[in-house]
C-alpha positions in Angstrom: -3.1 91.6 -7.9 -2.4 89.5 -11.0 -4.0 90.7 -14.1 -6.2 88.0 -15.7 -6.2 87.0 -19.3 -9.9 87.2 -20.1 -12.1 88.7 -22.7 -14.8 90.9 -21.4 -17.6 92.6 -23.4 -18.7 95.7 -21.6 -21.6 97.7 -23.1 -21.7 101.4 -22.2 -24.6 103.7 -22.9 -22.5 106.8 -22.7 -20.8 107.3 -26.1 -18.6 110.0 -24.6 -16.9 107.7 -22.1 -13.2 108.4 -22.0 -10.4 105.8 -22.2 -9.5 106.5 -18.6 -13.1 105.8 -17.5 -13.2 102.5 -19.4 -9.9 101.4 -17.8 -11.2 102.2 -14.3 -14.4 100.3 -15.0 -12.5 97.3 -16.3 -10.2 97.4 -13.3 -13.1 97.4 -10.9 -14.8 94.6 -12.7 -11.7 92.5 -12.7 -11.2 93.0 -9.0 -14.8 92.0 -8.3 -14.5 88.8 -10.5 -11.2 88.0 -8.8 -12.9 87.8 -5.4 -16.0 86.0 -6.5 -14.6 83.4 -8.9 -13.4 80.9 -6.3 -13.8 77.2 -6.1 -15.9 77.6 -2.9 -18.4 79.9 -4.7 -18.4 77.5 -7.6 -19.4 74.6 -5.4 -22.2 76.6 -3.7 -23.7 77.4 -7.1 -23.4 74.0 -8.7 -24.7 70.4 -8.2 -23.9 67.1 -9.8 -26.5 64.7 -11.1 -25.1 61.2 -11.1 -27.5 59.1 -13.1 -25.4 56.0 -12.6 -26.2 56.0 -8.8 -29.4 58.1 -9.1 -28.1 60.7 -6.7 -27.7 64.4 -6.6 -24.3 65.5 -5.1 -24.3 68.7 -3.1 -21.3 68.3 -0.9 -18.6 70.9 -1.8 -15.7 68.4 -1.4 -17.3 65.9 -3.8 -18.2 68.7 -6.3 -14.6 69.9 -6.2 -13.3 66.4 -6.9 -15.7 65.9 -9.8 -15.1 69.3 -11.3 -11.3 68.8 -11.3 -11.5 65.6 -13.4 -10.4 65.9 -17.0 -13.6 64.2 -18.2 -16.8 63.5 -16.4 -18.0 59.9 -16.2 -20.9 59.0 -18.6 -24.2 60.2 -17.3 -22.7 62.4 -14.7 -23.9 66.0 -15.2 -22.5 69.2 -13.6 -25.1 71.9 -13.6 -25.6 75.4 -12.3 -28.5 75.9 -9.8 -29.6 79.1 -11.5 
């Protein structure tokens, strides 16, 4: 698996955690994120408001096309459903 270049802030209650324990935790966290950070999961959790056409776009193919654009059109908003 490719190691990702990301900054993670991990808060641990146990001040006696060893370096090996922290490495193992970060490895597991990276493997989880690797499997869940996909474009399909992104499209399930996002929608696009297009105020130019007064529509909400929910189709994954259209969301992928819009998300891959360098710049969104004016009054086109990509938002998380949460």
